[in-house]
N, C-alpha and C positions, 0 to 999 in steps of 0.2 A: 261145795264146802271143800276148802283146801285141806289136804292131809297134814296132820301134825307129825312131828318126828316119831311119836309113839305108833301112829298108824302106819307110817312108812316101815318101821321095824317089823311090824306084824305082816305087812304085805311082802316085804323082802324075804322073810322067813317062811312065807306061805302058810301061816298059821290061821286056822279057821277062827273067825271072830265076827262079832256083830256090833255095829256102832249104835248107840242109843243117845240121840240128841235130846235135850230138854231145855226149858227156859230157866236160866240160873238167876233170874231177877230176885227171887225171895231168899237167896242164900245168906244175905247179911242178917236176915231175921233169925235164922236157925243154924247156920253152918253149911258149908258147901256139900259135904257128904249127906247130911240130913235132907238138904234140898233135892239132891239127886234121888234119894230113896222116895221122897214124897212125890216128886214129879213123875218118876217111872213106875211107882207102885211096886217097888222091889222089896225083897226081904232085907232088912238092915244088917242081917248076919252074913249076907251074900255080897253086899256092896262094901268094898274096901277103900279106905282112905290111905293116902301116901303121906307120911310124915318124915321130916328130916331132923335127925338128932345128932349130937356130938357124943361119941363114945371115946373117952380118954383123948378128946380133942379131934378125933377123926370123924368127918361127916359120914353118917350112916343112914340108910333109908329103912324105914319101918312101914310095913303094909299091914294094917289092922282093920277089923270090921268097923263100919260106921256105928254099929250098935254098942261099941265099947270104947275103951280108952287104951292108950299105950302104957304098958308097964315098963318104965325106964330101967328098972333094976333087971328085969328079965331080958330086955334088949341088950344091955351091957353083957350079961352072962352069955347070951346067945352068940356073941362075937368075941368071947373070951376077954372082955373088958372089965373094968372095975366101976366106972361111973359114967352115966349117961345123962345129958341134959338136952332139952329141945334146942335146936339151932336157931340162930337169929333169922327172921324171915328173909332179910336181904341176902344172907349167905345161902339159904335154901334156893332162892330164885336164881341167883347168879350161878350157882354150881349146877343146878339141874337144867337151866334154860327155860323153865316154866314159871308162871305166876302162881301165887298162893291160890288155892281153890281149883287149880288146874294142873297141879304137879302130878305127873304120871310116873310110875316106876319104870316105864319103858321109854327108850329113846332119849335118855337124859344126856345133857351136854358132856358130862364127865361121869363115867361109870363109878358108882359108889358101892361099898359093901351094902348088901340088901338082905333083910330078913322079912319073910312073909309069915304071918301068924299061921300056925299049923291048922287052925280051924278051916282054912281055905280048902284043904284037901278033902274035906267032907262034902263038898259040893261038886256037881258035874261041871259047872261053870261059875265064875265069879265076875264081878264088874269092878273095874278100876277106872280112874280118870284116863281119858284118851289124849290128854295134853292140852286141854283148854276147858275153861269153865263152861258148863252146859253140854259136855260131851263125855259120855262113859263108853267103855268098850268091854264087851263080854267075851271071855275066853276061858279055856280049860285052865285050872290052877296049875297043873303040871307044866303047861306051856309058859305061864307067867314065871314060874320058878326057873325054868330052863333059860328063858330069854334074859332074865335079870341076873342069872348066875346066883340066885338067892339060896340061902339056907332057910329051913322052916323051923320054927320053935314057938312055944306058947308065950307070945309077947303081948297079947291083948288080955284085957280083964273086963 
C-alpha cells in the first residue's frame, strides 16, 4: 500500500502511529466516519472526522468525533471569527489534496488553520483519516495537535 501524504508526514516526524485499513464499501450507506467505526469496531468518540469550513471566508479545518457534529458557531469562536459555514466539497478537495471521505488533517496540500475538538485530549490515542477512504491512522492526540499546529477547543456537540 503506497503511503499517503498524511502517512509520510508521520514517518518523517518519527511519530508513533498505527494504520488501520478497512473496506470503505458501505460508507455511502452511513457516512465515511461511521463506516470506519463500524468496520474497525472502534469507539465513535475516539474516531475523528476531518471537516473543512469557511470562517469569515477563510478555509479552516475542524477535527471532531464521529459520534457528534461540528458546532459551527464554536468553530468560529475558536479562531476568533464571527461566522462559519461548511466549505464547498470541491474547495475542500482542491485545497487539502484529498477526496471527501478521505480528508486527513495531516499532510494537506495547503496548511490551513486547524481546530481539534478538545475531547481528543481525553484519549491516549485517536483515529483520523490517513488520507484515503478505507484507511485510518491511530496516534496520540498531542502529536495530532502538534503536527497540524492546531488549537483545541470544544467544537463538537
